[in-house]
C-alpha positions in Angstrom: -13.3 27.1 25.2 -15.9 27.0 22.3 -14.7 23.6 21.1 -17.4 23.4 18.1 -15.8 26.8 16.7 -12.5 25.3 16.8 -13.7 22.3 15.2 -15.0 24.5 12.4 -11.8 26.5 12.2 -10.1 23.2 11.4 -12.2 21.8 9.0 -12.6 25.5 7.0 -8.9 25.4 6.5 -9.2 21.8 4.9 -12.1 23.5 2.5 -10.1 26.7 2.0 -7.1 24.9 0.8 -9.2 22.7 -1.4 -8.1 19.1 0.4 -11.1 18.7 2.3 -11.6 15.0 1.8 -15.1 13.3 0.6 -16.0 9.8 0.7 -18.1 8.7 -2.0 -20.4 5.8 -1.5 -19.9 2.8 -3.7 -21.1 -0.4 -4.0 -18.6 -3.0 -5.9 -20.0 -5.5 -8.1 -19.0 -9.2 -8.1 -18.0 -10.2 -11.4 -18.3 -6.8 -13.1 -15.1 -5.4 -11.8 -14.1 -2.6 -12.0 -17.4 -1.3 -12.3 -19.6 -0.3 -9.0 -22.5 1.6 -8.4 -22.2 4.9 -7.1 -25.1 6.0 -4.7 -25.2 10.0 -5.4 -25.9 12.4 -2.4 -29.4 12.8 -3.8 -30.0 8.8 -3.5 -29.9 8.0 -7.3 -27.3 5.6 -8.4 -25.0 5.7 -11.5 -22.8 2.9 -12.6 -19.0 3.9 -12.5 -15.6 2.5 -13.0 -13.4 2.5 -10.2 -9.8 3.8 -11.6 -8.4 4.1 -7.6 -8.7 1.2 -6.4 -6.0 -0.8 -4.6 -7.7 -4.5 -5.1 -4.9 -4.3 -8.2 -5.4 -7.7 -9.6 -9.0 -8.1 -8.7 -8.6 -11.0 -6.3 -11.3 -9.8 -4.3 -13.8 -11.2 -6.4 -12.0 -14.3 -7.5 -13.8 -17.7 -7.3 -11.0 -19.4 -5.4 -11.1 -16.7 -2.4 -14.7 -16.5 -2.4 -15.5 -20.1 -1.9 -12.4 -20.4 0.8 -14.1 -17.6 2.6 -17.9 -19.2 2.6 -16.1 -22.7 3.6 -14.8 -20.9 6.5 -17.9 -18.5 7.2 -20.1 -21.9 7.1 -17.6 -23.8 9.6 -16.7 -21.2 12.2 -19.2 -18.3 11.9 -18.3 -14.9 11.6 -15.5 -13.2 14.3 -12.6 -14.7 15.7 -13.8 -14.2 19.2 -10.4 -12.9 20.9 -6.9 -11.4 20.8 -4.6 -14.1 19.4 -3.5 -15.3 23.0 -7.1 -15.7 24.3 -9.2 -17.9 21.7 -8.4 -16.0 18.8 -5.9 -18.0 17.1 -7.1 -20.7 14.7 -6.0 -23.0 12.0 -7.0 -20.3 9.4 -4.7 -17.7 11.1 -1.6 -20.6 11.4 -2.7 -21.9 7.4 -2.1 -18.1 6.5 0.8 -17.3 8.3 2.6 -20.7 7.0 1.6 -19.5 3.5 3.0 -16.0 4.0 6.3 -17.1 5.8 6.7 -19.6 2.4 6.0 -16.5 0.3 9.1 -14.8 1.6 11.4 -17.6 2.1 11.2 -16.7 5.7 10.9 -19.1 8.9 7.8 -17.1 10.2 5.0 -14.7 9.8 2.8 -12.5 12.0 -0.7 -11.5 11.3 -2.0 -8.0 12.0 -5.3 -6.4 11.5 -3.5 -4.2 9.0 -0.5 -3.5 7.5 -0.5 0.1 9.1 -1.0 -1.8 12.3 2.2 -4.2 11.5 4.3 -1.3 10.9 3.4 0.6 13.6 3.2 -2.0 16.1 6.5 -3.4 14.9 8.5 -0.5 14.8 7.6 0.9 17.7 8.8 -2.4 19.4 11.9 -3.0 18.2 13.5 -0.7 20.8 12.2 -2.7 23.4 14.2 -5.7 22.1 17.4 -3.9 20.6 18.0 -0.8 23.7 19.7 1.8 21.9 18.5 1.4 18.4 18.9 3.5 15.8 16.4 3.6 13.0 17.1 5.2 9.3 14.3 6.2 7.7 13.8 7.2 4.2 12.0 10.5 4.0 9.1 9.1 2.1 8.4 6.3 4.1 4.6 5.6 4.8 2.9 7.3 7.6 2.7 4.4 9.3 6.1 3.8 9.5 7.0 7.5 10.5 4.0 6.8 13.4 5.8 3.8 14.6 9.3 5.3 14.4 7.9 8.1 16.3 6.5 6.3 18.9 9.3 3.9 19.7 11.2 6.8 21.6 14.6 5.7 20.4 17.0 7.7 17.9 16.1 8.0 14.4 17.7 9.6 11.3 16.0 10.7 8.1 17.9 10.0 4.8 16.8 11.6 1.8 14.6 9.7 -0.6 16.2 7.0 -2.2 19.8 8.7 -1.6 22.3 5.9 -0.7 25.3 8.2 -0.1 23.1 10.3 2.5 22.4 7.4 4.1 25.8 6.3 4.4 26.8 9.3 6.0 24.3 9.5 8.7 25.5 5.7 9.4 29.1 6.8 9.5 28.4 9.8 12.1 26.6 7.1 14.6 28.2 4.9 16.9 29.5 1.8 15.4 28.4 -0.3 18.1 24.7 1.1 18.3 22.2 -1.2 16.9 20.8 0.1 13.9 18.3 -0.8 11.4 17.0 0.6 8.2 13.3 1.1 7.2 12.4 1.7 3.3 9.9 0.7 1.1 10.2 -1.5 -2.1 7.5 0.7 -4.2 6.7 4.3 -3.2 2.9 4.5 -4.1 2.5 8.1 -4.6 5.5 8.2 -7.3 5.5 4.6 -8.2 9.3 4.6 -7.8 11.4 1.7 -6.7 13.7 1.8 -3.5 17.4 0.7 -3.9 16.9 -2.6 -2.3 20.4 -4.2 -2.9 22.8 -0.9 -2.3 20.8 -0.5 0.7 21.4 -4.1 2.0 25.1 -3.7 1.0 25.2 -0.6 3.4 23.4 -2.5 5.9 25.8 -5.6 5.8 28.8 -3.0 6.0 27.5 -1.2 9.1 25.9 -3.9 10.7 22.3 -3.1 10.5 18.7 -4.5 10.0 16.8 -4.1 7.3 12.9 -3.3 7.4 11.1 -3.6 4.2 7.6 -2.4 3.3 6.5 -4.4 0.2 2.9 -3.5 0.6 2.5 -2.1 -2.8 4.5 -5.0 -4.4 3.3 -8.5 -2.6 1.3 -10.6 -5.1 2.4 -8.0 -8.0 6.2 -8.8 -8.5 8.5 -11.7 -8.2 8.2 -15.3 -9.7 5.6 -16.4 -6.8 4.3 -12.4 -6.0 6.7 -12.1 -3.2 7.5 -8.7 -3.9 10.3 -6.7 -5.5 12.5 -8.2 -2.9 11.8 -11.6 -4.5 12.0 -10.5 -8.0 15.5 -9.1 -7.5 16.4 -12.2 -5.5 17.1 -10.1 -2.4 14.6 -11.1 -0.2 17.0 -13.3 2.1 19.1 -10.2 2.7 16.1 -8.4 4.3 15.6 -8.9 8.0 11.7 -8.1 8.2 9.3 -7.6 5.8 6.1 -6.0 5.7 3.2 -6.7 3.5 -0.6 -6.2 3.1 -3.5 -8.6 2.3 -5.8 -5.8 1.4 -4.3 -4.6 -2.1 -2.9 -7.3 -4.3 -4.2 -10.1 -2.3 -7.7 -8.6 -2.3 -8.7 -9.3 1.1 -7.8 -7.7 4.5 -5.0 -7.4 7.1 -1.4 -7.2 7.3 1.8 -8.9 8.3 5.5 -9.3 8.9 7.9 -12.2 7.8 11.2 -12.7 9.7 13.1 -15.1 11.2 11.1 -17.2 14.1 12.9 -15.6 16.9 12.3 -12.0 15.7 8.8 -13.0 15.2 8.3 -14.8 18.2 9.7 -11.5 19.8 7.6 -9.2 18.5 4.8 -11.3 18.9 5.4 -11.3 22.6 6.4 -7.5 23.2 4.2 -5.5 20.8 1.0 -4.2 22.2 -0.6 -3.5 19.0 -0.4 -7.2 18.1 -1.0 -8.6 21.9 -4.2 -6.5 22.6 -6.0 -6.6 19.3 -8.9 -9.0 18.2 -7.5 -11.1 15.7 -8.8 -11.0 12.0 -12.0 -13.3 11.6 -11.4 -16.8 10.2 -13.2 -16.3 7.1 -11.0 -13.3 6.3 -7.6 -15.7 7.2 -9.5 -18.2 4.9 -9.7 -16.0 1.9 -6.5 -14.3 2.2 -4.6 -17.8 2.3 -6.3 -18.8 -0.9 -5.4 -15.8 -2.4 -1.7 -15.9 -1.6 -1.6 -19.8 -2.6 -3.4 -19.0 -6.0 -1.1 -16.0 -6.9 2.0 -18.0 -6.3 0.8 -20.5 -9.0 -0.3 -17.7 -11.6 2.5 -15.3 -12.6 0.8 -14.6 -15.8 -1.8 -12.4 -13.8 1.0 -10.1 -12.7 2.2 -10.0 -16.3 -1.2 -8.9 -17.8 -1.2 -6.4 -15.2 2.0 -4.8 -16.0 1.4 -4.9 -19.5 -2.0 -2.6 -19.0 -0.3 -0.2 -16.7 2.4 0.2 -19.7 -0.4 0.7 -22.0 -2.3 3.4 -20.1 1.2 5.0 -19.3 1.9 5.1 -23.3 -1.3 6.7 -23.9 -1.4 9.2 -21.4 2.0 10.1 -22.1 1.1 10.2 -25.9 -1.7 13.3 -24.9 1.4 15.1 -23.2 -0.1 14.5 -19.7 2.8 15.1 -16.7 2.8 11.8 -15.4 5.4 10.2 -13.5 6.8 6.8 -14.9 9.2 4.6 -12.8 8.6 1.7 -14.4 5.9 0.0 -11.8 2.4 -0.1 -12.0 1.5 3.2 -10.4 0.2 5.6 -12.7 0.1 9.3 -11.1 -0.7 12.3 -13.3 0.5 15.4 -11.6 -2.1 18.3 -11.8 0.1 20.3 -8.9 -3.2 22.2 -7.4 -5.5 20.9 -4.8 -8.5 22.9 -6.3 -7.7 21.7 -10.0 -7.3 18.2 -8.7 -10.6 17.9 -7.2 -12.4 19.9 -9.7 -11.0 17.1 -12.2 -11.8 14.3 -10.1 -15.3 15.7 -9.5 -15.8 16.0 -13.3 -14.5 12.4 -14.0 -16.9 11.0 -11.6 -19.7 13.4 -12.5 -19.5 13.4 -16.3 -17.8 10.4 -17.1 -18.5 7.9 -14.6 -14.8 7.5 -13.6 -13.9 7.5 -10.0 -10.2 8.6 -9.3 -9.8 10.0 -6.0 -7.5 13.6 -5.6 -4.2 12.9 -3.6 -3.7 16.1 -1.9 -1.3 17.3 1.0 -0.3 15.9 3.3 -0.3 12.4 1.5 2.1 14.1 -1.1 4.0 17.5 -0.8 2.3 20.7 -1.7 2.6 21.6 -5.5 2.5 17.8 -6.3 -1.3 17.1 -5.9 -2.1 14.4 -8.2 -4.7 11.7 -9.9 -3.3 8.1 -9.2 -4.4 5.7 -11.6 -4.2 2.0 -10.5 -5.0 -0.2 -13.9 -5.6 -3.9 -13.3 -6.1 -6.7 -15.5 -9.9 -6.6 -15.7 -9.8 -2.8 -16.9 -10.4 -3.6 -20.5 -9.7 -1.8 -24.0 -13.0 0.2 -23.5 -12.6 1.1 -20.1 -8.5 2.5 -20.9 -10.5 4.2 -24.1 -12.9 6.3 -22.0 -10.3 7.3 -19.5 -7.7 8.6 -22.3 -10.5 10.8 -23.6 -11.8 12.0 -20.6 -8.5 13.1 -19.3 -7.9 14.6 -23.0 -10.9 16.6 -22.9 -10.7 17.8 -19.0 -7.4 18.7 -19.4 -8.2 21.0 -22.3 -11.2 22.2 -20.4 -9.3 23.2 -17.1 -6.6 25.0 -19.4 -3.6 23.0 -17.7 -0.3 22.8 -19.1 1.0 19.6 -21.2 4.3 18.4 -20.9 6.3 18.1 -24.1 8.0 15.0 -22.4 6.4 13.3 -19.1 8.7 12.6 -16.2 
């Protein structure tokens, strides 16, 4: 077999469909977020504004976070030196897990190297703990949840997105005595809509199911202390396992689950994705703990963020652009074609110094390709003005349709 030819075929398909992914080289500037330096392919540098980052609140440059990381670096050095079981558990890891358990009102929390790994490792391990487990998964769950459920070898049921009636039908069709778990998200990152947490919890109570909630795009962002949508809606106590990230609103790196002490102990003891992975560097754990602690005490930053998202949505709607608005902080503008999406993204970057990565299949369904803007408290009026003017001009330049009323 000509392996090189097969690789060429696979890559050419992506180019032909207009969804080949390119990574641009940027260097974030401490103290100047959301600005960064972009290194062009020819080696020249241009200052740009990042509009697609997930450091939603700018905590990646916050003085309290950086100070904690400097102190940990000076005290301990770089890496952790091992897995959690073999020399890789430090006071910084334990402190962070305590902060996270407290954030969600749970008995315990468990750190992973990313929220992807936390989802994959936990969901693939649960059938070992509950033989015969049936997992009911929202059809728009993140790839990490899908992969974990796929790999666990147990039974799975896919319910239509946020369709509680369909979920009920699936639950009713299965053996009442079988162990069950419902896996869903609080904020779905591509459309920015919310999961029906209370209604799903009611079904879980009725059918004796566990609940697994991915709060990745909500932790730090919602709730009085940043515990997510489940905290905002006073439902966290009804969720058995909460998954979150330290790499978005908290601005650092890593992922975790929060649950009962016994649930955490069981996952800790059985999940290969936890057992055989080098633990987070202490410096990262220290920075994340400082970020979580700071955001618990500063709800005003969350409020400012929501205001910025509302302003951007209102202005883009005023241009007649087809945005999706479910009331969250996510601002998706639907282009509907991968080639046009890439073209607008490239022109925003090259002509306006605005970086917004195109979102194509398989991240979103074909025909719903989009640009996904993530405003933050540090995107000021000037940055918003430039983005709105650029989108207005490019939408006309590309002769794309404008909606009379945005979704």
